[in-house]
C-alpha positions as protocol buffer text, in pm:
chain_id: "A"
residue {
  index: 1
  type: UNK
  ca { x: 0 y: 0 z: 0 }
}
residue {
  index: 2
  type: UNK
  ca { x: 123 y: 348 z: -86 }
}
residue {
  index: 3
  type: UNK
  ca { x: -28 y: 659 z: 71 }
}
residue {
  index: 4
  type: UNK
  ca { x: 88 y: 988 z: -80 }
}
residue {
  index: 5
  type: UNK
  ca { x: 42 y: 1306 z: 124 }
}
residue {
  index: 6
  type: UNK
  ca { x: 42 y: 1597 z: -122 }
}
residue {
  index: 7
  type: UNK
  ca { x: 36 y: 1954 z: -1 }
}
residue {
  index: 8
  type: UNK
  ca { x: 203 y: 2295 z: -23 }
}
residue {
  index: 9
  type: UNK
  ca { x: 471 y: 2433 z: 212 }
}
residue {
  index: 10
  type: UNK
  ca { x: 365 y: 2542 z: 563 }
}
residue {
  index: 11
  type: UNK
  ca { x: 47 y: 2333 z: 551 }
}
residue {
  index: 12
  type: UNK
  ca { x: 112 y: 2130 z: 871 }
}
residue {
  index: 13
  type: UNK
  ca { x: 208 y: 1841 z: 645 }
}
residue {
  index: 14
  type: UNK
  ca { x: 521 y: 1755 z: 844 }
}
residue {
  index: 15
  type: UNK
  ca { x: 313 y: 1719 z: 1161 }
}
residue {
  index: 16
  type: UNK
  ca { x: 92 y: 1475 z: 971 }
}
residue {
  index: 17
  type: UNK
  ca { x: 403 y: 1293 z: 853 }
}
residue {
  index: 18
  type: UNK
  ca { x: 524 y: 1282 z: 1216 }
}
residue {
  index: 19
  type: UNK
  ca { x: 207 y: 1098 z: 1313 }
}
residue {
  index: 20
  type: UNK
  ca { x: 282 y: 827 z: 1057 }
}
residue {
  index: 21
  type: UNK
  ca { x: 644 y: 802 z: 1173 }
}
residue {
  index: 22
  type: UNK
  ca { x: 513 y: 748 z: 1524 }
}
residue {
  index: 23
  type: UNK
  ca { x: 298 y: 450 z: 1425 }
}
residue {
  index: 24
  type: UNK
  ca { x: 592 y: 216 z: 1367 }
}
residue {
  index: 25
  type: UNK
  ca { x: 405 y: -1 z: 1117 }
}
residue {
  index: 26
  type: UNK
  ca { x: 463 y: 209 z: 804 }
}
residue {
  index: 27
  type: UNK
  ca { x: 769 y: 322 z: 610 }
}
residue {
  index: 28
  type: UNK
  ca { x: 782 y: 702 z: 572 }
}
residue {
  index: 29
  type: UNK
  ca { x: 968 y: 929 z: 330 }
}
residue {
  index: 30
  type: UNK
  ca { x: 1012 y: 1305 z: 367 }
}
residue {
  index: 31
  type: UNK
  ca { x: 1005 y: 1530 z: 57 }
}
residue {
  index: 32
  type: UNK
  ca { x: 1214 y: 1307 z: -167 }
}
residue {
  index: 33
  type: UNK
  ca { x: 1110 y: 1514 z: -468 }
}
residue {
  index: 34
  type: UNK
  ca { x: 1255 y: 1824 z: -302 }
}
residue {
  index: 35
  type: UNK
  ca { x: 1599 y: 1675 z: -368 }
}
residue {
  index: 36
  type: UNK
  ca { x: 1512 y: 1675 z: -736 }
}
residue {
  index: 37
  type: UNK
  ca { x: 1375 y: 2029 z: -744 }
}
residue {
  index: 38
  type: UNK
  ca { x: 1613 y: 2218 z: -517 }
}
residue {
  index: 39
  type: UNK
  ca { x: 1936 y: 2020 z: -545 }
}
residue {
  index: 40
  type: UNK
  ca { x: 1938 y: 1825 z: -871 }
}
residue {
  index: 41
  type: UNK
  ca { x: 1762 y: 2086 z: -1087 }
}
residue {
  index: 42
  type: UNK
  ca { x: 1853 y: 2386 z: -868 }
}
residue {
  index: 43
  type: UNK
  ca { x: 1520 y: 2524 z: -985 }
}
residue {
  index: 44
  type: UNK
  ca { x: 1537 y: 2805 z: -731 }
}
residue {
  index: 45
  type: UNK
  ca { x: 1779 y: 2893 z: -450 }
}
residue {
  index: 46
  type: UNK
  ca { x: 1716 y: 2777 z: -97 }
}
residue {
  index: 47
  type: UNK
  ca { x: 1926 y: 2880 z: 199 }
}
residue {
  index: 48
  type: UNK
  ca { x: 2049 y: 2547 z: 338 }
}
residue {
  index: 49
  type: UNK
  ca { x: 2425 y: 2519 z: 381 }
}
residue {
  index: 50
  type: UNK
  ca { x: 2385 y: 2148 z: 452 }
}
residue {
  index: 51
  type: UNK
  ca { x: 2312 y: 2092 z: 84 }
}
residue {
  index: 52
  type: UNK
  ca { x: 2635 y: 2237 z: -54 }
}
residue {
  index: 53
  type: UNK
  ca { x: 2797 y: 1987 z: -286 }
}
residue {
  index: 54
  type: UNK
  ca { x: 2497 y: 1753 z: -287 }
}
residue {
  index: 55
  type: UNK
  ca { x: 2394 y: 1654 z: -639 }
}
residue {
  index: 56
  type: UNK
  ca { x: 2045 y: 1547 z: -535 }
}
residue {
  index: 57
  type: UNK
  ca { x: 1832 y: 1272 z: -686 }
}
residue {
  index: 58
  type: UNK
  ca { x: 1713 y: 1279 z: -1045 }
}
residue {
  index: 59
  type: UNK
  ca { x: 1337 y: 1244 z: -1095 }
}
residue {
  index: 60
  type: UNK
  ca { x: 1374 y: 876 z: -1183 }
}
residue {
  index: 61
  type: UNK
  ca { x: 1587 y: 814 z: -875 }
}
residue {
  index: 62
  type: UNK
  ca { x: 1334 y: 991 z: -656 }
}
residue {
  index: 63
  type: UNK
  ca { x: 1040 y: 809 z: -813 }
}
residue {
  index: 64
  type: UNK
  ca { x: 1216 y: 475 z: -766 }
}
residue {
  index: 65
  type: UNK
  ca { x: 1241 y: 538 z: -392 }
}
residue {
  index: 66
  type: UNK
  ca { x: 873 y: 626 z: -367 }
}
residue {
  index: 67
  type: UNK
  ca { x: 722 y: 376 z: -609 }
}
residue {
  index: 68
  type: UNK
  ca { x: 925 y: 60 z: -543 }
}
residue {
  index: 69
  type: UNK
  ca { x: 745 y: -229 z: -367 }
}
residue {
  index: 70
  type: UNK
  ca { x: 791 y: -237 z: 10 }
}
residue {
  index: 71
  type: UNK
  ca { x: 717 y: -490 z: 280 }
}
residue {
  index: 72
  type: UNK
  ca { x: 545 y: -230 z: 498 }
}
residue {
  index: 73
  type: UNK
  ca { x: 283 y: 20 z: 380 }
}
residue {
  index: 74
  type: UNK
  ca { x: 466 y: 326 z: 246 }
}
residue {
  index: 75
  type: UNK
  ca { x: 365 y: 681 z: 338 }
}
residue {
  index: 76
  type: UNK
  ca { x: 541 y: 979 z: 185 }
}
residue {
  index: 77
  type: UNK
  ca { x: 474 y: 1350 z: 179 }
}
residue {
  index: 78
  type: UNK
  ca { x: 578 y: 1597 z: -85 }
}
residue {
  index: 79
  type: UNK
  ca { x: 471 y: 1904 z: -281 }
}
residue {
  index: 80
  type: UNK
  ca { x: 356 y: 1860 z: -643 }
}
residue {
  index: 81
  type: UNK
  ca { x: 533 y: 2180 z: -752 }
}
residue {
  index: 82
  type: UNK
  ca { x: 865 y: 1999 z: -704 }
}
residue {
  index: 83
  type: UNK
  ca { x: 799 y: 1792 z: -1017 }
}
residue {
  index: 84
  type: UNK
  ca { x: 452 y: 1865 z: -1153 }
}
residue {
  index: 85
  type: UNK
  ca { x: 528 y: 1798 z: -1521 }
}
residue {
  index: 86
  type: UNK
  ca { x: 707 y: 1473 z: -1443 }
}
residue {
  index: 87
  type: UNK
  ca { x: 431 y: 1359 z: -1206 }
}
residue {
  index: 88
  type: UNK
  ca { x: 157 y: 1422 z: -1461 }
}
residue {
  index: 89
  type: UNK
  ca { x: 353 y: 1234 z: -1729 }
}
residue {
  index: 90
  type: UNK
  ca { x: 416 y: 928 z: -1509 }
}
residue {
  index: 91
  type: UNK
  ca { x: 117 y: 687 z: -1501 }
}
residue {
  index: 92
  type: UNK
  ca { x: 265 y: 490 z: -1212 }
}
residue {
  index: 93
  type: UNK
  ca { x: 133 y: 756 z: -974 }
}
residue {
  index: 94
  type: UNK
  ca { x: -230 y: 691 z: -1062 }
}
residue {
  index: 95
  type: UNK
  ca { x: -237 y: 387 z: -833 }
}
residue {
  index: 96
  type: UNK
  ca { x: -225 y: 408 z: -455 }
}
residue {
  index: 97
  type: UNK
  ca { x: -412 y: 645 z: -225 }
}
residue {
  index: 98
  type: UNK
  ca { x: -365 y: 1021 z: -238 }
}
residue {
  index: 99
  type: UNK
  ca { x: -441 y: 1283 z: 27 }
}
residue {
  index: 100
  type: UNK
  ca { x: -453 y: 1649 z: -74 }
}
residue {
  index: 101
  type: UNK
  ca { x: -379 y: 1862 z: 233 }
}
residue {
  index: 102
  type: UNK
  ca { x: -454 y: 2233 z: 205 }
}
residue {
  index: 103
  type: UNK
  ca { x: -431 y: 2528 z: 446 }
}
residue {
  index: 104
  type: UNK
  ca { x: -606 y: 2866 z: 449 }
}
residue {
  index: 105
  type: UNK
  ca { x: -391 y: 3087 z: 219 }
}
residue {
  index: 106
  type: UNK
  ca { x: -348 y: 3392 z: 442 }
}
residue {
  index: 107
  type: UNK
  ca { x: -208 y: 3170 z: 717 }
}
residue {
  index: 108
  type: UNK
  ca { x: 16 y: 2995 z: 466 }
}
residue {
  index: 109
  type: UNK
  ca { x: 160 y: 3317 z: 326 }
}
residue {
  index: 110
  type: UNK
  ca { x: 230 y: 3450 z: 674 }
}
residue {
  index: 111
  type: UNK
  ca { x: 408 y: 3129 z: 774 }
}
residue {
  index: 112
  type: UNK
  ca { x: 610 y: 3121 z: 450 }
}
residue {
  index: 113
  type: UNK
  ca { x: 725 y: 3481 z: 486 }
}
residue {
  index: 114
  type: UNK
  ca { x: 877 y: 3402 z: 823 }
}
residue {
  index: 115
  type: UNK
  ca { x: 1109 y: 3149 z: 656 }
}
residue {
  index: 116
  type: UNK
  ca { x: 1153 y: 3234 z: 288 }
}
residue {
  index: 117
  type: UNK
  ca { x: 1341 y: 3521 z: 136 }
}
residue {
  index: 118
  type: UNK
  ca { x: 1084 y: 3533 z: -144 }
}
residue {
  index: 119
  type: UNK
  ca { x: 732 y: 3397 z: -179 }
}
residue {
  index: 120
  type: UNK
  ca { x: 601 y: 3336 z: -529 }
}
residue {
  index: 121
  type: UNK
  ca { x: 293 y: 3170 z: -672 }
}
residue {
  index: 122
  type: UNK
  ca { x: 517 y: 2878 z: -769 }
}
residue {
  index: 123
  type: UNK
  ca { x: 674 y: 2807 z: -433 }
}
residue {
  index: 124
  type: UNK
  ca { x: 353 y: 2879 z: -243 }
}
residue {
  index: 125
  type: UNK
  ca { x: 239 y: 2563 z: -422 }
}
residue {
  index: 126
  type: UNK
  ca { x: -139 y: 2602 z: -462 }
}
residue {
  index: 127
  type: UNK
  ca { x: -156 y: 2610 z: -842 }
}
residue {
  index: 128
  type: UNK
  ca { x: 40 y: 2288 z: -890 }
}
residue {
  index: 129
  type: UNK
  ca { x: -146 y: 2121 z: -603 }
}
residue {
  index: 130
  type: UNK
  ca { x: -473 y: 2198 z: -785 }
}
residue {
  index: 131
  type: UNK
  ca { x: -331 y: 2080 z: -1119 }
}
residue {
  index: 132
  type: UNK
  ca { x: -223 y: 1754 z: -954 }
}
residue {
  index: 133
  type: UNK
  ca { x: -563 y: 1707 z: -788 }
}
residue {
  index: 134
  type: UNK
  ca { x: -740 y: 1754 z: -1123 }
}
residue {
  index: 135
  type: UNK
  ca { x: -503 y: 1510 z: -1293 }
}
residue {
  index: 136
  type: UNK
  ca { x: -562 y: 1238 z: -1032 }
}
residue {
  index: 137
  type: UNK
  ca { x: -935 y: 1303 z: -1019 }
}
residue {
  index: 138
  type: UNK
  ca { x: -972 y: 1276 z: -1396 }
}
residue {
  index: 139
  type: UNK
  ca { x: -791 y: 941 z: -1383 }
}
residue {
  index: 140
  type: UNK
  ca { x: -1022 y: 808 z: -1111 }
}
residue {
  index: 141
  type: UNK
  ca { x: -745 y: 775 z: -853 }
}
residue {
  index: 142
  type: UNK
  ca { x: -831 y: 725 z: -485 }
}
residue {
  index: 143
  type: UNK
  ca { x: -840 y: 1082 z: -349 }
}
residue {
  index: 144
  type: UNK
  ca { x: -916 y: 1251 z: -19 }
}
residue {
  index: 145
  type: UNK
  ca { x: -904 y: 1629 z: 39 }
}
residue {
  index: 146
  type: UNK
  ca { x: -828 y: 1741 z: 395 }
}
residue {
  index: 147
  type: UNK
  ca { x: -820 y: 2093 z: 541 }
}
residue {
  index: 148
  type: UNK
  ca { x: -513 y: 2112 z: 762 }
}
residue {
  index: 149
  type: UNK
  ca { x: -702 y: 2314 z: 1023 }
}
residue {
  index: 150
  type: UNK
  ca { x: -882 y: 1995 z: 1122 }
}
residue {
  index: 151
  type: UNK
  ca { x: -553 y: 1841 z: 1236 }
}
residue {
  index: 152
  type: UNK
  ca { x: -545 y: 2084 z: 1528 }
}
residue {
  index: 153
  type: UNK
  ca { x: -918 y: 2119 z: 1591 }
}
residue {
  index: 154
  type: UNK
  ca { x: -1005 y: 1748 z: 1587 }
}
residue {
  index: 155
  type: UNK
  ca { x: -709 y: 1522 z: 1504 }
}
residue {
  index: 156
  type: UNK
  ca { x: -889 y: 1209 z: 1622 }
}
residue {
  index: 157
  type: UNK
  ca { x: -1171 y: 1247 z: 1371 }
}
residue {
  index: 158
  type: UNK
  ca { x: -956 y: 1387 z: 1088 }
}
residue {
  index: 159
  type: UNK
  ca { x: -683 y: 1125 z: 1103 }
}
residue {
  index: 160
  type: UNK
  ca { x: -933 y: 851 z: 1183 }
}
residue {
  index: 161
  type: UNK
  ca { x: -1109 y: 932 z: 854 }
}
residue {
  index: 162
  type: UNK
  ca { x: -776 y: 947 z: 671 }
}
residue {
  index: 163
  type: UNK
  ca { x: -676 y: 603 z: 800 }
}
residue {
  index: 164
  type: UNK
  ca { x: -1016 y: 461 z: 707 }
}
residue {
  index: 165
  type: UNK
  ca { x: -968 y: 600 z: 355 }
}
residue {
  index: 166
  type: UNK
  ca { x: -623 y: 439 z: 326 }
}
residue {
  index: 167
  type: UNK
  ca { x: -723 y: 108 z: 485 }
}
residue {
  index: 168
  type: UNK
  ca { x: -498 y: 155 z: 789 }
}
residue {
  index: 169
  type: UNK
  ca { x: -582 y: 84 z: 1151 }
}
residue {
  index: 170
  type: UNK
  ca { x: -614 y: 388 z: 1376 }
}
residue {
  index: 171
  type: UNK
  ca { x: -500 y: 415 z: 1738 }
}
residue {
  index: 172
  type: UNK
  ca { x: -533 y: 747 z: 1924 }
}
residue {
  index: 173
  type: UNK
  ca { x: -216 y: 673 z: 2120 }
}
residue {
  index: 174
  type: UNK
  ca { x: -9 y: 747 z: 1807 }
}
residue {
  index: 175
  type: UNK
  ca { x: -127 y: 1111 z: 1817 }
}
residue {
  index: 176
  type: UNK
  ca { x: 132 y: 1187 z: 2088 }
}
residue {
  index: 177
  type: UNK
  ca { x: 507 y: 1159 z: 2032 }
}
residue {
  index: 178
  type: UNK
  ca { x: 839 y: 1263 z: 2187 }
}
residue {
  index: 179
  type: UNK
  ca { x: 988 y: 1594 z: 2077 }
}
residue {
  index: 180
  type: UNK
  ca { x: 1288 y: 1534 z: 1850 }
}
residue {
  index: 181
  type: UNK
  ca { x: 1449 y: 1643 z: 1522 }
}
residue {
  index: 182
  type: UNK
  ca { x: 1418 y: 1372 z: 1261 }
}
residue {
  index: 183
  type: UNK
  ca { x: 1734 y: 1324 z: 1055 }
}
residue {
  index: 184
  type: UNK
  ca { x: 1539 y: 1383 z: 732 }
}
residue {
  index: 185
  type: UNK
  ca { x: 1413 y: 1717 z: 862 }
}
residue {
  index: 186
  type: UNK
  ca { x: 1756 y: 1831 z: 980 }
}
residue {
  index: 187
  type: UNK
  ca { x: 1868 y: 1842 z: 617 }
}
residue {
  index: 188
  type: UNK
  ca { x: 1622 y: 2127 z: 564 }
}
residue {
  index: 189
  type: UNK
  ca { x: 1743 y: 2340 z: 853 }
}
residue {
  index: 190
  type: UNK
  ca { x: 1496 y: 2589 z: 995 }
}
residue {
  index: 191
  type: UNK
  ca { x: 1181 y: 2455 z: 831 }
}
residue {
  index: 192
  type: UNK
  ca { x: 1068 y: 2197 z: 1085 }
}
residue {
  index: 193
  type: UNK
  ca { x: 1161 y: 2350 z: 1420 }
}
residue {
  index: 194
  type: UNK
  ca { x: 801 y: 2375 z: 1542 }
}
residue {
  index: 195
  type: UNK
  ca { x: 708 y: 2015 z: 1469 }
}
residue {
  index: 196
  type: UNK
  ca { x: 1040 y: 1892 z: 1612 }
}
residue {
  index: 197
  type: UNK
  ca { x: 950 y: 2064 z: 1939 }
}
residue {
  index: 198
  type: UNK
  ca { x: 593 y: 1937 z: 1936 }
}
residue {
  index: 199
  type: UNK
  ca { x: 453 y: 1639 z: 2122 }
}
residue {
  index: 200
  type: UNK
  ca { x: 135 y: 1609 z: 1919 }
}
residue {
  index: 201
  type: UNK
  ca { x: -121 y: 1813 z: 1735 }
}
residue {
  index: 202
  type: UNK
  ca { x: -234 y: 2130 z: 1906 }
}
residue {
  index: 203
  type: UNK
  ca { x: -322 y: 2490 z: 1856 }
}
residue {
  index: 204
  type: UNK
  ca { x: -120 y: 2638 z: 1571 }
}
residue {
  index: 205
  type: UNK
  ca { x: 49 y: 2977 z: 1589 }
}
residue {
  index: 206
  type: UNK
  ca { x: -205 y: 3237 z: 1483 }
}
residue {
  index: 207
  type: UNK
  ca { x: -163 y: 3520 z: 1235 }
}
residue {
  index: 208
  type: UNK
  ca { x: -157 y: 3860 z: 1411 }
}
residue {
  index: 209
  type: UNK
  ca { x: -493 y: 4031 z: 1374 }
}
residue {
  index: 210
  type: UNK
  ca { x: -337 y: 4346 z: 1231 }
}
residue {
  index: 211
  type: UNK
  ca { x: -119 y: 4164 z: 975 }
}
residue {
  index: 212
  type: UNK
  ca { x: -199 y: 4214 z: 607 }
}
residue {
  index: 213
  type: UNK
  ca { x: -63 y: 4031 z: 305 }
}
residue {
  index: 214
  type: UNK
  ca { x: 198 y: 4250 z: 132 }
}
residue {
  index: 215
  type: UNK
  ca { x: 65 y: 4436 z: -171 }
}
residue {
  index: 216
  type: UNK
  ca { x: 303 y: 4256 z: -407 }
}
residue {
  index: 217
  type: UNK
  ca { x: 147 y: 3923 z: -303 }
}
residue {
  index: 218
  type: UNK
  ca { x: -219 y: 4021 z: -343 }
}
residue {
  index: 219
  type: UNK
  ca { x: -246 y: 3842 z: -679 }
}
residue {
  index: 220
  type: UNK
  ca { x: -77 y: 3535 z: -529 }
}
residue {
  index: 221
  type: UNK
  ca { x: -328 y: 3541 z: -242 }
}
residue {
  index: 222
  type: UNK
  ca { x: -620 y: 3575 z: -483 }
}
residue {
  index: 223
  type: UNK
  ca { x: -511 y: 3273 z: -687 }
}
residue {
  index: 224
  type: UNK
  ca { x: -444 y: 3063 z: -377 }
}
residue {
  index: 225
  type: UNK
  ca { x: -779 y: 3163 z: -224 }
}
residue {
  index: 226
  type: UNK
  ca { x: -967 y: 3057 z: -537 }
}
residue {
  index: 227
  type: UNK
  ca { x: -794 y: 2718 z: -534 }
}
residue {
  index: 228
  type: UNK
  ca { x: -852 y: 2679 z: -161 }
}
residue {
  index: 229
  type: UNK
  ca { x: -1224 y: 2734 z: -217 }
}
residue {
  index: 230
  type: UNK
  ca { x: -1231 y: 2479 z: -500 }
}
residue {
  index: 231
  type: UNK
  ca { x: -1060 y: 2218 z: -285 }
}
residue {
  index: 232
  type: UNK
  ca { x: -1286 y: 2295 z: 11 }
}
residue {
  index: 233
  type: UNK
  ca { x: -1581 y: 2207 z: -211 }
}
residue {
  index: 234
  type: UNK
  ca { x: -1429 y: 1863 z: -264 }
}
residue {
  index: 235
  type: UNK
  ca { x: -1394 y: 1768 z: 101 }
}
residue {
  index: 236
  type: UNK
  ca { x: -1626 y: 1473 z: 171 }
}
residue {
  index: 237
  type: UNK
  ca { x: -1849 y: 1454 z: 475 }
}
residue {
  index: 238
  type: UNK
  ca { x: -1681 y: 1126 z: 557 }
}
residue {
  index: 239
  type: UNK
  ca { x: -1381 y: 958 z: 396 }
}
residue {
  index: 240
  type: UNK
  ca { x: -1480 y: 678 z: 160 }
}
residue {
  index: 241
  type: UNK
  ca { x: -1232 y: 462 z: -32 }
}
residue {
  index: 242
  type: UNK
  ca { x: -1282 y: 459 z: -408 }
}
């Protein structure tokens, strides 16, 4: 079984990944396609000294890691913008179960600006997440859309539904974990500090009430907000496997 967690940066996706790491009965992979995008292609700069001299995985090398048969169920999380053209051209992805995790855009932009030197429509990730959703949906792939806000408000129900969708058992005890920095996260220094300090899902840092999206990102916000609304309309009342 392969469960793919697709999202955009700063969507609480690493916390969801941490839950699966904590289970012990699944094999997890963290942003393998990021190696392809940031290191192999050097598609845009990213301030991580740890990556100096690293050649990164090619798309085929990354896909081999994620698509090869495994003894345990495999769960991986990544962002479609890392390889959207390659993903859409590769029919191997149409199998398996796919979760589309999306966060309210104003919150996402605020969180990104705290870490990135530059936020663009591309690296915010909504457009390619929507393109990937439409591609999988048109192919009849097993799909579940999840609003990341539910992970903090009601993780028991949200992740219980996700596990039902994927055909995995669910145990509430896995929703708590020890605080630590996973070796895969350490490679991307600075991005996963909050989840490394966490011991479970909880109240996320809020956006200051007086904060406004910078004027130069208003068009980016508008596009992301439209996509967010479209994906919200595709959230089922209850998760049902297809």
